[in-house]
Residue, then its C-alpha position, 0 to 999 in steps of 0.5 A: x062131299x061136294x065143294x065149291x071150287x075156286x072159292x075160299x071161306x074166311x074165318x076169324x074170331x070176335x069177342x066183345x071189346x078190343x078184338x071186336x073193334x079189330x075184327x070189324x075193321x078187318x072184315x070191312x077192309x076185306x069187303x072193300x079191297x079184297x078183289x076177287x075175295x070181296x064177296x067171299x063167305x066170312x064167318x066171325x066166330x065167338x067161341x067162349x063166354x063173354x059180353x054180347x057184341x054191340x048193336x053197331x057191330x051186328x049192324x055192320x055184319x048184316x050190311x057186309x053179309x058176315x055170318x056171326x057164329x056162336x059156338x060152345x067150347x069144344x068139350x076137351x078145351x073147356x079147361x083152357x078157356x083162359x087161353x085166347x089162342x085156343x079160340x083159333x082152332x076151335x073156330x076153324x073146326x066149327x066153320x070147317x064142319x058147315x062151310x061149302x068151299x074147298x078152301x078155308x082161310x084163317x085171318x087174325x083180327x089185327x089185319x088190314x087188307x089193302x089189296x087183292x091177296x091173290x096168292x091165297x088161291x090154292x093151286x092144284x096139288x097144294x093143300x096148305x099155305x102160310x107165311x114164315x114172316x120171321x123167326x120169333x118162336x122158331x128155331x134155327x136148329x142145334x144151339x138155338x135157344x128155342x131148340x129144346x122147346x121144339x124138341x119137347x113139342x115134337x115128342x108130345x106130337x109124335x114127330x121127329x124134329x130132324x125130319x121136319x122141312x126147313x123154311x126161310x124167314x121173310x124178314x131175316x132171311x134165316x133158315x129155320x125148322x118148319x114154322x109159320x106165322x098163324x095170322x094168315x093161312x089157307x088149307x084144303x078141306x078133306x084132309x082132317x086138318x081142322x080136327x088135327x090142328x085143335x087136337x095138337x094145340x090141346x096136346x101141347x097144352x096138356x103136356x105143359x111144355x113151356x119155352x124159356x124164351x117165350x113161354x107158350x105164347x107161340x104154341x098155336x103157331x108151332x102147332x100149325x106147321x107141325x100139323x101140316x107136317x103130320x098130315x104130309x100136306x103139300x105146301x107153299x110159303x106165302x110171300x111176305x106181302x100176304x102177312x107183312x107186319x107193322x108193329x110199334x115194337x119192331x118199327x125202328x128195326x124192321x120197317x121197310x117202305x118198299x115192302x109195305x108198298x108191296x103188301x096186300x095184307x098188313x099185320x098191324x098188331x097194335x099200330x092202329x091204337x094210340x099212340x102209334x096211330x099217327x105213325x101208322x097212318x103216315x106209313x099207309x099214306x105213303x104206300x097205300x093212299x086209298x086205304x089211308x084216306x079211308x082209315x083217316x075217316x075212321x080214326x084210331x082204334x077205340x074200344x067203344x063197347x058200353x060200360x057194363x060190357x067193359x066192366x064184365x069183360x074186365x072181371x072176366x079178364x082178371x079171372x082168366x089171367x089168374x088161371x093163366x098164371x096158375x097154368x104157367x106155374x105148372x109148366x116145365x120150362x125148356 
């Protein structure tokens, strides 16, 4: 297979509702501030049942040359449609099978691109890039409360926990076992990464392994690094500037204006929704004034889908929450 060199295909998920609003804003920011990647191929994938996207979203996708891909859930994942994190490997695999570039990059929907993310380019000999933003979901080794969970996950995936590399978290400067934030990552096609990533996520769900600290919330992130380790992919840690978090939950303890100023990809979590919107916009004004002016004209995030769609999504959400609760009750906690 011939790949287009020095290009990246970007992949994200989109579903009717709040994720729709976030995805639209994210792809618009990539087109506006992505520099060399402003015109890169972008696939927005809908991997499970839901209300249709709004006509406004479809219009924006057409204007910005965003390909909307609707895929049927992978047959082995049908029982996990309640788990929105499984959408990520399903979407990546679907795009991996049809895109033409050598590199594929995943972008979470709650990202704002405010500058060219040049470090996303794979150098010769590099096959995997991701950022170890912080320790949440990771383990510092023996004695860490997450260590038993990691030990069980490695058993499920046939890995030796002690053989994993060590990485350093960007936020705390802690040495932890091989672990990355899955909000932004890049891999080189041709190494079976997309297939193995989905397979590992499903294995972990099938095993019903849960953490006493965070349940299975970080499962896709744990699986991400372990997949790269399984495949022995050569790797490089992305700098904090390519996945810098701003969150109402950590703002008082973690916010650093100088780090935000250096950021080209902001992982804003719930920061663009009220009531934190004003604080986030003030931070953006001090660090990225061009993007702040644009954000001010758009305003805070609002779920503007039609009422019938909201009603449908609400019912669907209740069903999925019930399925999630039942699944959690069947898990073994470590």
